[in-house]
C-alpha positions in Angstrom: 0.4 -0.1 0.0 1.5 3.8 -1.0 0.7 6.5 1.7 1.6 9.8 0.4 4.5 11.7 2.8 3.5 14.9 3.6 6.5 17.9 4.9 4.9 20.6 6.0 1.3 21.5 5.9 -0.5 18.7 4.3 -2.9 20.7 2.6 -0.5 23.2 1.3 0.2 20.7 -1.6 -3.1 21.1 -2.7 -4.0 24.5 -2.0 -0.7 25.8 -3.7 -0.6 24.1 -6.9 -4.3 25.1 -8.1 -6.1 22.2 -6.8 -7.9 23.6 -3.8 -12.1 23.0 -5.1 -14.7 25.8 -3.3 -17.9 26.0 -3.8 -17.6 28.2 -6.7 -15.5 25.2 -8.2 -18.6 22.9 -8.0 -20.6 21.5 -11.1 -23.4 18.9 -11.3 -25.2 18.2 -14.5 -28.8 19.9 -15.0 -27.5 22.6 -12.5 -29.5 25.7 -12.5 -28.6 29.5 -11.1 -29.7 31.7 -8.6 -29.8 35.5 -8.8 -30.4 37.7 -5.8 -32.6 41.2 -6.2 -31.4 43.7 -3.4 -33.1 46.3 -1.4 -32.3 49.6 -2.8 -33.8 51.4 0.3 -33.0 51.3 3.4 -36.1 51.5 5.5 -39.2 51.4 3.6 -42.5 49.6 3.1 -43.1 47.2 0.5 -46.5 48.0 -1.3 -46.7 45.7 -4.0 -44.2 43.5 -6.3 -44.8 42.7 -9.6 -43.0 39.4 -11.0 -44.6 38.6 -13.9 -42.0 39.9 -16.8 -39.1 37.9 -14.4 -41.3 34.8 -14.7 -41.5 35.4 -18.3 -38.3 35.8 -19.1 -36.3 33.0 -21.3 -34.9 30.8 -19.2 -36.3 31.7 -16.1 -37.6 28.6 -14.0 -38.9 30.0 -10.9 -39.1 33.6 -9.3 -39.8 33.8 -5.2 -40.5 36.8 -2.8 -41.6 37.5 1.1 -44.6 35.8 -0.2 -43.2 32.5 -0.7 -41.1 32.6 2.4 -43.8 33.8 4.9 -45.8 30.4 3.4 -42.9 28.2 4.2 -42.0 29.8 7.5 -38.4 30.1 6.7 -37.6 32.1 9.8 -34.1 33.0 10.7 -32.6 31.5 14.4 -32.9 33.9 16.9 -30.0 34.8 18.7 -27.8 33.1 21.0 -29.4 34.9 24.3 -31.4 33.6 26.7 -30.6 34.6 30.0 -31.8 37.6 31.3 -30.8 41.6 31.3 -31.0 44.9 33.3 -34.6 44.3 35.4 -35.3 40.7 34.2 -35.0 42.2 30.1 -35.6 39.1 27.6 -34.1 39.9 24.8 -36.0 41.4 21.7 -36.1 38.9 18.9 -38.4 39.8 15.9 -39.0 37.4 13.0 -36.4 37.7 9.8 -37.8 35.9 7.3 -35.3 34.6 4.5 -36.8 37.0 1.6 -38.4 40.5 3.0 -42.0 40.3 3.5 -43.7 43.3 4.7 -40.3 45.9 4.9 -36.6 46.6 3.5 -34.9 47.6 6.8 -31.3 47.4 5.0 -29.5 48.5 1.5 -28.7 44.6 0.3 -31.7 43.0 2.2 -32.7 40.1 -0.2 -36.1 41.0 -1.9 -36.6 38.0 -4.2 -35.0 35.0 -6.0 -34.7 34.3 -9.4 -33.8 30.7 -10.5 -32.8 30.7 -14.1 -30.7 28.7 -16.7 -27.6 31.1 -16.5 -26.2 33.4 -14.1 -26.5 35.7 -16.8 -30.5 35.1 -17.5 -31.0 35.1 -13.9 -29.2 38.3 -13.3 -31.1 39.8 -15.9 -34.6 38.6 -15.1 -33.8 40.5 -11.5 -33.9 43.6 -13.6 -37.5 43.0 -14.8 -38.8 42.5 -11.2 -40.9 45.8 -9.8 -41.3 46.9 -6.5 -43.1 50.4 -5.1 -41.6 51.0 -1.9 -43.0 53.5 0.7 -40.2 55.3 2.2 -39.8 55.2 6.1 -37.6 57.2 8.6 -34.1 55.4 8.8 -31.1 55.8 11.6 -27.9 54.2 10.8 -26.2 55.0 14.4 -26.8 52.7 17.3 -26.5 55.6 19.6 -28.9 58.0 17.5 -31.5 54.9 17.0 -31.5 54.9 21.3 -32.0 58.1 21.3 -35.9 59.8 22.0 -38.2 59.8 19.0 -35.3 57.8 16.6 -37.0 56.3 13.5 -38.3 52.6 15.0 -37.4 49.4 12.8 -40.0 46.8 14.4 -43.2 47.6 16.9 -42.3 44.8 19.2 -38.8 46.7 20.1 -39.6 50.1 21.7 -36.6 52.6 21.1 -34.7 50.4 18.9 -33.8 48.7 22.0 -32.9 45.0 21.8 -31.1 44.1 24.9 -29.9 45.7 28.0 -27.5 44.3 29.9 -25.6 45.1 33.2 -22.3 43.0 34.6 -20.2 43.4 38.1 -21.2 45.1 41.4 -22.6 48.8 40.9 -22.5 49.7 45.0 -18.6 48.2 45.3 -17.9 50.2 42.1 -19.4 53.1 43.2 -17.7 53.4 46.3 -14.3 52.5 44.5 -14.5 55.5 42.4 -15.8 57.8 45.8 -12.8 56.9 47.5 -10.4 57.3 43.9 -7.5 59.7 43.9 -8.0 60.3 40.2 -10.3 59.2 37.5 -9.0 58.9 33.8 -12.5 58.2 31.3 -12.4 57.7 27.7 -14.3 57.1 24.7 -13.4 55.2 21.8 -15.6 53.8 18.7 -14.4 50.2 16.6 -16.1 50.6 14.3 -17.6 48.6 11.5 -15.8 46.8 9.5 -16.3 44.4 6.7 -14.4 40.6 6.6 -14.0 40.7 2.8 -13.0 36.6 2.8 -10.6 35.8 -0.5 -13.3 33.3 -1.6 -17.0 35.5 -2.2 -20.3 34.0 -0.9 -21.3 31.0 -2.1 -23.8 28.3 -2.2 -25.2 25.0 -3.9 -28.1 23.0 -3.0 -29.5 19.1 -4.5 -32.5 18.3 -3.1 -33.8 14.2 -3.6 -37.3 13.9 -3.3 -37.1 10.4 -2.6 -35.1 10.4 0.8 -36.4 14.0 1.4 -32.6 14.9 1.8 -30.3 17.9 1.0 -27.2 18.0 -0.1 -26.0 21.6 0.6 -22.5 22.7 -0.4 -20.7 25.9 1.1 -17.9 27.6 2.9 -18.3 27.3 6.7 -16.4 26.6 10.2 -18.0 23.3 10.8 -21.6 22.3 12.0 -23.0 25.6 12.3 -24.1 25.3 9.1 -26.5 22.3 9.0 -27.8 23.0 12.0 -28.5 26.7 11.2 -30.3 25.7 8.1 -32.6 23.2 10.0 -33.6 25.6 12.3 -34.4 28.2 9.4 -36.1 25.7 7.0 -38.0 24.0 9.6 -36.4 20.4 7.8 -35.2 17.4 10.0 -31.3 17.9 11.0 -30.7 14.7 9.5 -31.7 15.3 6.3 -29.1 18.2 5.5 -26.1 17.3 4.5 -23.2 19.6 4.5 -20.1 19.2 2.3 -17.8 22.2 3.0 -14.8 21.8 0.8 -11.9 23.9 0.7 -12.4 27.8 2.4 -11.2 31.1 0.9 -11.5 32.8 4.2 -14.1 32.5 7.2 -12.9 35.0 10.2 -16.0 34.6 11.6 -18.5 35.3 9.1 -19.1 31.5 7.7 -20.3 30.1 11.1 -24.2 31.2 10.4 -26.8 30.2 8.0 -27.3 33.3 5.5 -30.9 33.8 4.6 -30.1 33.2 0.7 -29.4 29.5 1.8 -32.9 29.0 3.1 -34.6 31.0 -0.4 -32.5 28.5 -2.3 -33.1 25.3 -0.6 -37.3 26.6 -1.4 -36.1 26.7 -5.1 -34.4 23.6 -4.9 -37.0 21.7 -3.3 -40.0 22.9 -5.7 -37.5 22.3 -8.8 -36.1 19.0 -7.8 -32.7 20.7 -10.0 -29.4 21.4 -8.5 -29.3 25.3 -7.7 -26.4 27.5 -7.5 -24.9 31.0 -6.6 -22.1 32.6 -5.8 -21.9 36.7 -5.0 -20.3 39.1 -6.1 -18.1 41.7 -4.6 -20.2 44.5 -3.6 -23.1 41.9 -2.9 -20.6 40.8 0.0 -20.1 44.4 1.3 -23.5 45.1 1.3 -25.0 41.8 2.7 -22.4 39.8 4.0 -22.5 40.4 7.6 -20.4 42.8 9.2 -17.7 42.7 12.1 -17.4 45.5 15.5 -19.2 48.5 15.8 -19.3 49.1 18.9 -18.5 52.1 21.5 -17.3 52.1 24.6 -17.0 54.7 27.1 -16.2 54.6 30.5 -13.7 55.7 33.7 -11.0 54.7 35.5 -10.7 55.1 39.5 -7.0 55.1 40.5 -5.5 55.4 43.5 -2.4 58.5 44.8 0.1 55.9 44.0 -1.9 55.0 40.7 -3.2 51.8 41.8 -6.2 50.2 39.3 -9.6 50.7 42.5 -12.0 50.0 39.8 -13.8 50.2 36.5 -17.0 51.6 35.3 -17.9 50.6 31.6 -20.9 51.6 29.0 -21.1 49.6 25.9 -23.0 50.2 23.1 -23.6 47.6 20.2 -25.0 48.1 16.4 -26.6 45.1 16.0 -27.8 46.0 12.4 -31.3 45.4 11.2 -31.8 41.7 12.4 -30.4 39.3 14.0 -27.1 36.8 13.7 -27.6 33.9 15.4 -23.6 35.2 17.4 -24.1 38.9 17.2 -25.5 40.0 20.5 -23.7 37.0 22.5 -20.8 38.0 21.4 -21.0 41.8 22.4 -22.1 41.1 25.8 -20.1 38.0 26.8 -16.8 38.9 26.0 -16.7 42.4 27.9 -17.9 40.9 30.8 -15.3 38.4 30.9 -12.5 40.6 30.8 -13.8 43.6 31.4 -10.6 44.1 33.5 -8.0 43.4 31.4 -4.9 41.2 32.6 -5.5 43.8 35.8 -5.9 43.2 39.4 -9.1 45.6 39.2 -11.3 44.8 42.3 -14.6 45.4 40.9 -16.1 46.5 37.7 -19.2 47.6 36.9 -20.9 47.7 33.4 -23.8 48.2 31.4 -24.1 46.8 27.6 -27.4 48.4 25.3 -27.9 46.3 22.0 -29.3 48.5 19.3 -31.1 48.1 16.0 -30.0 50.1 13.3 -30.8 50.6 9.2 -27.7 48.7 8.7 -26.3 44.7 7.7 -26.2 42.8 10.4 -23.4 42.1 12.9 -21.9 38.8 13.7 -18.2 37.3 15.0 -15.3 38.9 13.3 -11.8 37.6 14.1 -12.2 38.1 18.2 -15.4 38.5 18.2 -16.2 41.1 21.0 -12.5 40.3 22.3 -10.4 42.8 20.3 -13.4 46.0 21.2 -12.9 45.4 24.9 -9.4 45.1 24.9 -8.7 48.0 22.7 -10.9 50.0 25.5 -8.9 48.6 28.4 -5.7 49.1 26.9 -6.4 53.3 26.1 -7.9 53.5 29.0 -4.8 52.5 30.9 -2.5 54.8 28.5 -4.6 57.7 29.3 -4.7 57.3 32.9 -0.7 57.1 33.0 -0.7 60.7 31.1 -3.5 62.4 33.6 -1.6 61.3 36.3 2.3 61.5 34.4 2.9 57.9 35.1 5.4 56.3 32.8 3.1 53.7 30.9 5.1 50.3 31.6 5.6 51.7 35.1 1.7 52.2 35.4 1.4 48.6 34.1 4.2 47.0 36.1 2.2 47.9 39.2 -1.1 47.1 38.5 -0.9 43.3 36.7 -2.0 40.2 37.9 1.1 38.3 39.9 2.5 35.8 37.8 1.8 33.3 40.7 -1.9 34.7 41.5 -2.9 32.6 38.8 -5.6 30.6 38.4 -7.1 34.1 39.0 -10.5 35.0 40.0 -11.7 38.8 38.7 -14.3 40.0 39.7 -16.7 38.4 36.9 -14.7 34.9 35.9 -11.4 32.7 36.2 -8.8 33.6 34.2 -6.3 29.5 33.9 -3.0 30.9 34.2 -1.0 33.2 33.0 2.8 35.0 32.9 1.7 38.7 32.6 4.9 40.4 34.4 7.0 38.0 32.5 5.6 38.9 29.2 5.8 42.8 30.3 9.8 42.8 30.9 10.7 40.5 27.9 8.6 42.8 25.9 10.3 45.9 27.4 13.6 43.8 27.2 13.4 43.2 23.4 11.6 46.6 21.6 14.3 48.7 23.6 11.5 50.7 25.2 14.4 52.5 27.0 15.9 53.4 24.1 13.1 55.0 22.3 13.1 58.5 23.3 16.6 59.2 21.5 15.0 57.0 18.4 11.9 59.5 18.4 14.2 62.4 18.4 16.2 61.4 15.1 12.6 61.8 13.9 12.1 64.4 14.9 15.3 65.9 13.2 14.0 64.2 9.8 10.3 66.0 10.6 8.5 63.6 11.4 6.5 62.3 14.4 7.6 58.8 16.2 5.6 56.7 18.7 5.9 53.5 20.8 2.9 52.1 22.0 2.1 48.7 24.1 -0.9 46.6 24.2 -1.4 43.8 27.1 -3.9 41.5 26.2 -6.2 38.4 27.7 -9.3 37.1 25.8 -11.4 34.4 26.2 -10.9 31.1 24.3 -12.8 28.0 23.7 -15.0 26.2 26.0 -18.7 25.9 25.0 -22.0 23.8 26.9 -21.9 20.4 24.4 -19.6 17.8 24.5 -17.1 17.7 21.5 -17.1 14.3 20.0 -14.8 13.0 17.5 -14.0 9.1 16.2 -11.6 7.6 15.0 -11.7 4.6 12.9 -9.2 2.2 11.3 -9.8 1.6 7.5 -9.0 -1.9 6.0 -5.9 -0.4 3.6 -4.5 0.3 7.0 -4.8 3.8 7.0 -6.7 6.2 9.8 -9.4 8.1 9.5 -10.3 11.1 12.0 -13.5 12.4 12.4 -14.0 16.2 14.0 -16.5 18.8 13.5 -14.0 21.2 13.2 -14.0 23.3 10.1 -10.4 24.5 9.0 -9.8 28.1 6.7 -6.0 28.0 6.6 -5.3 26.5 10.3 -3.6 23.7 9.2 -6.1 21.4 10.9 -5.0 18.8 8.0 -1.7 18.6 9.1 -1.9 18.9 13.1 -4.8 16.9 14.1 -2.9 13.3 12.6 -0.2 14.5 14.0 -1.9 14.4 17.5 -2.9 11.4 17.0 0.3 9.9 15.7 2.1 11.0 18.8 -0.5 9.5 20.9 -0.6 5.8 19.0 3.5 6.0 18.4 2.5 5.7 14.4 3.4 7.1 11.0 1.5 10.2 10.8 1.2 9.8 7.0 -0.9 7.1 7.3 -3.5 9.4 9.0 -6.3 11.6 7.6 -8.4 14.1 8.8 -12.4 14.2 7.8 -13.5 17.5 9.0 -17.4 17.7 9.1 -17.8 14.6 6.7 -21.3 13.6 6.3 -20.2 10.2 5.5 -19.0 10.4 9.1 -20.1 6.8 10.5 -22.1 8.9 13.6 -23.5 12.2 14.0 -21.3 13.9 16.0 -22.0 15.9 18.7 -19.8 19.0 19.4 -19.7 22.6 17.7 -17.5 24.0 14.3 -14.4 26.3 14.6 -14.7 29.2 16.4 -13.5 31.3 18.9 -10.1 30.3 18.9 -11.2 26.7 20.0 -9.8 24.1 17.4 -6.8 22.7 19.5 -8.0 22.7 22.8 -11.8 21.5 21.8 -11.5 18.9 18.6 -7.4 18.7 19.3 -7.8 18.0 23.0 -11.0 15.4 22.1 -8.5 13.7 19.7 -6.2 12.9 22.0 -8.8 11.3 24.3 -9.8 9.5 21.5 -6.6 8.0 21.0 -5.8 7.4 24.3 -9.1 5.4 24.4 -8.1 3.6 21.7 -4.6 2.3 23.3 -6.9 1.3 26.1 -8.7 -1.0 23.9 -5.5 -2.6 22.8 -4.6 -3.9 25.5 -7.1 -6.7 25.8 -6.4 -7.7 21.9 -2.9 -7.5 23.1 -3.0 -9.7 25.4 -5.0 -12.0 23.5 -3.0 -11.7 20.5 0.4 -12.8 23.0 -1.5 -15.1 25.1 -0.8 -13.2 28.2 -2.3 -11.5 31.0 -4.0 -7.8 30.5 -2.3 -6.9 33.3 1.1 -8.1 32.1 1.1 -5.9 28.5 2.4 -2.6 28.3 1.8 0.2 25.1 5.1 2.2 23.7 5.6 3.7 21.1 2.7 2.2 19.1 3.9 -1.7 20.2 2.1 -3.6 22.8 4.7 -5.9 24.8 5.0 -8.3 27.7 6.7 -6.9 30.2 9.9 -9.1 30.8 10.0 -10.8 27.2 10.7 -10.0 23.7 6.9 -10.9 22.7 4.9 -7.9 21.3 2.3 -6.3 18.5 2.1 -2.8 16.9 -0.9 -1.7 17.1 -1.5 -1.8 13.6 -1.1 -5.4 12.8 -3.9 -5.5 15.6 -5.9 -3.2 14.0 -5.0 -5.9 10.9 -5.9 -9.3 12.7 -9.6 -7.6 14.5 -10.7 -5.9 11.0 -14.5 -7.0 9.9 -17.6 -5.9 7.6 -18.8 -3.7 10.3 -15.8 -2.2 11.4 -12.8 -2.5 13.6 -12.3 -3.4 16.7 -10.1 -0.4 17.6 -12.7 2.5 16.6 -13.3 4.4 18.9 -15.7 7.2 19.1 -15.2 9.5 22.7 -15.5 13.7 23.5 -14.2 15.7 26.1 -16.2 18.3 27.6 -14.7 21.3 26.6 -13.6 24.4 29.1 -13.0 27.8 28.7 -8.9 29.0 28.8 -6.8 32.2 28.2 -4.6 33.1 26.1 -2.8 36.8 26.1 0.6 38.6 25.2 2.1 41.8 25.1 2.6 43.7 22.0 5.0 46.4 21.3 4.6 48.5 18.1 6.6 51.9 16.9 5.4 54.0 14.2 6.0 57.2 12.2 4.2 59.7 10.9 4.6 62.2 8.1 2.9 65.3 10.0 2.6 67.0 5.6 0.4 63.7 4.6 -0.7 61.9 7.6 0.6 58.7 6.3 1.7 56.7 9.5 4.6 53.7 8.7 4.7 50.9 11.0 8.0 50.8 11.6 8.7 47.8 13.9 6.1 45.1 15.6 7.1 42.6 18.4 4.7 40.2 20.2 5.6 37.9 23.4 2.4 35.7 23.5 1.1 32.8 26.1 -0.8 30.4 23.8 0.1 27.2 26.4 1.4 24.4 24.7 2.9 25.1 21.5 2.4 22.7 19.3 3.3 24.3 16.5 5.3 27.7 16.2 5.4 28.2 12.7 1.4 27.6 12.4 0.6 29.2 15.1 2.8 32.4 13.9 1.0 32.6 11.1 -2.6 32.7 12.6 -0.6 35.0 15.1 0.5 37.4 11.9 -2.7 37.0 9.8 -5.0 38.4 12.5 -1.8 41.7 13.7 -2.9 42.2 9.5 -6.4 42.0 9.9 -5.9 44.5 13.3 -4.0 47.0 11.7 -6.5 46.7 8.6 -8.7 48.3 11.5 -6.4 50.6 12.8 -5.4 52.3 9.7 -8.3 52.5 7.4 -11.0 49.4 7.4 -14.4 51.2 8.0 -17.6 50.8 6.8 -19.2 53.5 5.9 -23.3 54.5 5.5 -24.1 57.9 4.9 -26.5 59.4 7.5 -29.2 61.1 5.6 -29.7 58.0 2.7 -28.6 55.0 4.4 -26.2 53.9 1.6 -23.4 52.3 2.0 -20.3 54.5 0.8 -17.7 51.8 0.7 -18.7 48.8 -1.0 -16.0 48.9 -3.5 -12.6 48.4 -2.8 -12.2 51.6 -4.7 -13.7 53.0 -1.2 -12.8 50.1 1.2 -9.4 50.0 2.7 -7.3 46.5 2.9 -4.0 45.9 4.2 -1.4 44.7 1.9 1.4 42.7 2.1 3.7 45.6 1.9 2.0 47.7 4.2 4.2 46.5 7.6 7.2 45.1 8.0 7.6 41.5 9.2 6.5 41.2 12.8 8.9 39.4 15.3 6.7 36.8 18.1 7.9 34.7 20.8 6.5 32.2 22.7 6.0 32.2 26.4 3.8 29.8 27.1 1.9 28.5 30.4 -0.1 25.5 29.9 -3.7 25.8 30.7 -4.8 23.2 33.2 -8.6 23.6 31.5 -7.3 20.8 28.5 -5.2 17.3 28.0 -2.9 19.0 25.5 -2.5 22.6 27.6 -3.4 24.6 24.7 -4.3 28.2 24.7 -6.3 29.8 21.7 -4.1 31.3 19.2 -6.1 32.1 16.2 -7.5 35.6 17.3 -4.3 37.1 19.8 -2.9 39.2 16.5 -6.1 41.3 16.2 -6.7 41.4 19.9 -3.2 42.8 20.6 -3.3 45.1 17.3 -5.8 47.4 18.3 -3.9 49.3 20.9 -0.8 48.3 20.3 -1.2 50.3 17.4 -3.4 53.0 18.2 -1.5 53.6 21.8 1.8 54.1 19.4 -0.2 56.6 16.7 -1.2 58.7 19.9 2.1 58.3 21.4 3.6 60.2 18.4 0.4 62.5 18.5 0.7 63.8 21.6 4.1 65.8 21.4 2.2 67.9 18.6 -1.1 68.5 20.1 -3.3 66.3 19.6 -4.6 64.7 23.0 -8.0 62.8 21.6 -7.7 60.6 18.6 -9.5 57.1 17.3 -9.9 54.8 14.3 -9.4 54.9 12.0 -6.1 56.2 11.3 -5.9 57.5 8.1 -3.7 59.8 6.4 -6.3 62.8 6.0 -7.5 62.0 9.6 -4.0 62.1 11.3 -3.3 64.8 8.7 -6.6 67.1 10.0 -6.2 65.9 13.4 -2.4 68.2 13.4 -4.4 70.4 11.6 -7.1 71.8 14.1 -3.9 71.1 16.6 -2.0 73.2 15.1 -5.0 75.8 14.6 -5.8 75.4 18.4 -8.6 73.3 18.0 -10.5 75.1 15.4 
């Protein structure tokens, strides 16, 4: 039997040679093509919709509208928030249908679906649909949406207030502020951004009327898509089979089902033909779930010596026009879990208001609430240092959680492990923080503004309420197949997970293959997909436990094969041995002896209960600003990170580097902008929306200072989102440090050349 030998990341062999298969690459005999009519109004009542001309157009097979979605009860899954808020308030969750019924509530909302023989015929027919709208007042800013007299999106959501949540100890926090020697305040905006995966949103669906089974093909993050579409359509979940294929970028927006998918499933069922659709880049900007859109303000109470006494946090979250399943949860949970950052702050009180606006819905986006709250805390700490005239490193050093204090109980949770003081000292040394003023003076002599910034972060990772199941199967050809619910979008799962199992079983990793989220899995696994930096702590740890269960099964089989007592059997590097003898048999030999048509005696299904862990790090950046143009150049970036036990530094660094690029993109330009007067998106193309490029930043330097997590068998922590969470405050603190000597005291993202230049101009002119 020949098995391919892999070096490096095994998926790269396929992807870099152009042999990857994405959803849009899929082609089936008899397939039809879908196109969507989208709302061109931000808020309007649908008075009438005329589809007759579209129905009669050449090649058209079906036209669906909100009436069809209503009759089929295609109702989107609601928010993942079931706990009460302030004064027992429960979250407001109005229904959203797959296609607009009575109103449209944001530009880009799907109104009608056309299915035709070709994509061109479907697009042409869409142009023939006539919709009569009655314009309604609209609002695109969350704070304005919560004001008295603001336009209302839903009758059942008065004041557009979807949820009001509080956390912490109000009385204790008030007392801390009452005795404070200093109080520092800040307001920051984590602006709305687009995920912009390289692979555009694409979906293919096949319906078999004989079995009542849907086969769906789409990029995803694992199990969530099929289960979500089962809830969306009311179809039995066991009769929806999800085929994922390769994924060209995820970043959080691939987890939940989109309304377009449910509408296409209805069309496929009525036509009994495969239906496919790939959106355009403008459709992606308009109707893909967005990220961030959070405004945070608050204050920090300090003692005479700079000791942190308490923190208040006020958060306003823009959910867009409708719920996405994770949108509300991430904006409530993560500020609550890490609102005190990595500092010894004895008391916290926070309020969080979630609002509907006439914009595209918000969902998870790399970091999913973690970068926002970390950005707020670290900007506030820098502001406090400036306010009381204390060195920015010293104020952190005095207030960090000591390395020997873990597990550390905060006012709202327990951090499992960490070493922030040690990471701080290493970052200060490697970045030559003490020598910075000489570099600032040299830049000043050249007419440039130079700044240095630090960001320290801690973030919740992994966890979950559902057990994570994995299965290991021994195939008749001598190979081994792993089944998980993980969904890889570049993290290297195909490489690292077989390697983990190979180490446990003591066999060649090239004999092992991962089948993630496979509809052909022998059992329907329980668990969750890839999100929240959880893959290794959940799927990897579950595979490790399952591997150990395989080894345990082998003891009995080895005893029988070697005609020895089970108590005398030892296992070492893939071999079962009789203690004190030269009798042995390999695990693979045992598997070969115990293969039947029903399976193998060593086949094993097992699970773990995922627990949360808290990765973190200390990042330092230096920037230079050209005051004549406002252009900012990142000179250096270093990160000292704790991702727990490091399984592969190269892969981890790749994740950190990618996360940093996305954080830097938000800091220096990414911003979805809606016109306040018209509700139209002004940044729906790459001509108007900034994206970071490969030459945008110097090569960062990331160093590992791991503390293994006690919450999982591997000791790993999350790493996929750490780069983004650290980048926002690190880079913006550096930008502010460069601007302050020029008189700029307040500045926020995005630090575009024009906004930087304008801030400097206003400072020169005394704020005019």
